[in-house]
C-alpha positions as CSV (number, residue, x, y, z in Angstrom):
1,M,195.2,64.6,91.6
2,D,194.2,61.8,89.4
3,D,192.8,58.2,90.4
4,K,196.2,56.6,90.5
5,D,197.6,59.2,92.9
6,E,194.6,59.2,95.0
7,R,194.9,55.4,95.4
8,R,198.5,55.6,96.0
9,Q,197.8,58.2,98.8
10,W,195.0,56.1,100.2
11,L,197.4,53.0,100.4
12,M,200.0,55.0,102.1
13,E,197.5,56.1,104.7
14,V,196.3,52.6,105.2
15,H,199.8,51.2,105.6
16,A,200.7,54.0,108.0
17,E,197.6,53.3,110.1
18,R,198.3,49.5,110.0
19,D,201.9,50.0,111.3
20,R,200.6,52.4,113.9
21,L,198.1,49.7,115.1
22,L,200.3,46.8,114.8
23,P,201.6,46.9,118.4
24,L,198.1,46.6,119.7
25,R,197.4,43.4,117.5
26,S,198.1,40.8,120.3
27,E,195.9,42.6,122.9
28,A,193.1,43.0,120.2
29,T,193.3,39.4,119.3
30,R,192.8,38.5,123.0
31,T,190.0,40.9,123.4
32,T,188.4,39.4,120.3
33,I,188.7,35.9,121.7
34,G,187.2,37.1,125.0
35,M,184.3,38.7,123.4
36,L,183.5,35.7,121.1
37,R,183.8,33.3,124.2
38,G,181.5,35.4,126.2
39,N,178.9,36.4,123.6
40,A,178.8,33.3,121.6
41,A,177.6,31.5,124.6
42,H,174.3,33.4,124.1
43,A,173.9,32.4,120.5
44,S,170.5,30.7,121.5
45,Q,169.3,34.3,122.3
46,P,170.0,36.0,119.1
47,D,168.2,39.2,120.1
48,L,170.5,39.6,123.1
49,V,173.8,39.1,121.1
50,P,173.8,42.4,119.4
51,Y,173.4,44.2,122.8
52,L,176.3,42.2,124.3
53,N,178.5,43.0,121.4
54,L,177.7,46.7,121.6
55,T,178.4,46.7,125.3
56,Y,181.7,45.1,124.7
57,L,182.6,47.6,121.9
58,M,181.6,50.6,124.2
59,A,183.7,49.1,127.2
60,V,186.8,48.8,124.9
61,K,186.3,52.3,123.7
62,E,185.6,53.7,127.2
63,G,188.3,51.7,129.0
64,R,191.1,51.6,126.4
65,G,190.5,54.4,123.9
66,E,190.0,54.9,120.3
67,D,193.3,53.1,119.1
68,E,192.3,50.0,120.9
69,L,188.8,50.1,119.5
70,M,190.2,50.5,115.9
71,A,192.5,47.5,116.6
72,F,189.8,45.6,118.1
73,A,187.5,46.4,115.1
74,L,190.2,45.3,112.8
75,S,190.7,42.1,114.6
76,L,187.0,41.3,114.5
77,A,186.9,42.1,110.7
78,N,189.7,39.7,110.2
79,W,188.1,37.0,112.2
80,A,184.8,37.5,110.3
81,V,186.5,37.0,106.9
82,S,188.4,33.9,108.3
83,A,185.0,32.5,109.7
84,V,183.2,33.0,106.4
85,V,186.0,31.3,104.4
86,D,186.1,28.4,106.8
87,L,182.3,28.0,106.7
88,A,182.4,27.9,103.0
89,Q,185.1,25.3,102.9
90,H,183.3,23.2,105.5
91,T,180.0,23.4,103.8
92,N,181.4,22.9,100.2
93,R,180.2,26.4,99.2
94,T,181.9,29.4,97.8
95,V,182.3,32.5,100.0
96,E,179.8,34.3,97.7
97,Q,177.3,31.5,98.3
98,V,177.8,31.8,102.1
99,L,177.4,35.6,102.0
100,D,174.4,35.3,99.6
101,S,172.6,33.2,102.0
102,Y,173.2,35.7,104.9
103,E,172.1,38.5,102.6
104,T,169.0,36.7,101.5
105,A,168.0,36.1,105.0
106,I,168.4,39.7,105.8
107,M,166.2,40.7,102.8
108,A,163.6,38.2,103.8
109,A,163.6,39.5,107.4
110,A,163.2,43.1,106.1
111,E,160.4,42.1,103.9
112,A,158.6,40.4,106.6
113,E,159.1,43.4,108.9
114,A,157.7,45.7,106.2
115,E,154.6,43.5,105.7
116,A,154.0,43.3,109.5
117,D,154.3,47.2,109.6
118,E,151.8,47.4,106.8
119,E,149.3,45.0,108.6
120,D,149.7,47.0,111.8
121,R,149.0,50.4,109.9
122,A,145.9,48.6,108.3
123,D,144.7,47.4,111.6
124,Q,145.1,50.9,113.2
125,A,143.2,52.5,110.4
126,D,140.4,49.9,110.7
127,E,140.2,50.6,114.5
128,E,140.0,54.5,114.2
129,P,136.6,55.9,114.8
130,P,135.1,57.8,111.8
């Protein structure tokens, strides 16, 4: 099978999955809004938000099953794209600039964490008895 046939097959699978999940769209959208309302209220506690989000995802999976979880994930992804586009428009930036700012912040945080780990290792090495 060549690349064109593989892409065609992949698109057929994606369309079939989309059609299969389409009846779940309204409920997934309501679930997304509920999660955003509940978890965005804790935005002042950014370390807590990922745990709340994961709890919500696990509850959807446990309570409603894999298909609802997939529909919910698709809804979240669609909302994320829309939010980034809206943010870019409202801040007079391109989507790439908005994403670059987040990516830069993630890289800076990772670098700071790596430096802190190095300092911890150096401190531990200094404290070890000969």
